[in-house]
Steps between C-alpha positions, in 0.01 A plus 500: 500500500782745579661447163167587336474825691854597404425424138188727512698775666769476231235522225345805667843663527578437133171644395592841656859492365588785269716374233628758258527396137721685256320743271435350155246551220278269296252545220141406565270323255418832338860594441509763779817504702458474881781526740500367855568840656166632360320241713651623827245499786302215346521138583692321215538121470782398269496151357815407299521183301823358364587234244 
């Protein structure tokens, strides 16, 4: 039971972690360029896939 509580506390702590990503830009599906800095103040979820 104690290991489960520690696990939950770690998950809660990670959810409040503020991890800074380097600024970069991407084009959306309409061709508009969006950079990460323009989204400052919003919640952003980055999901990177590799091959």
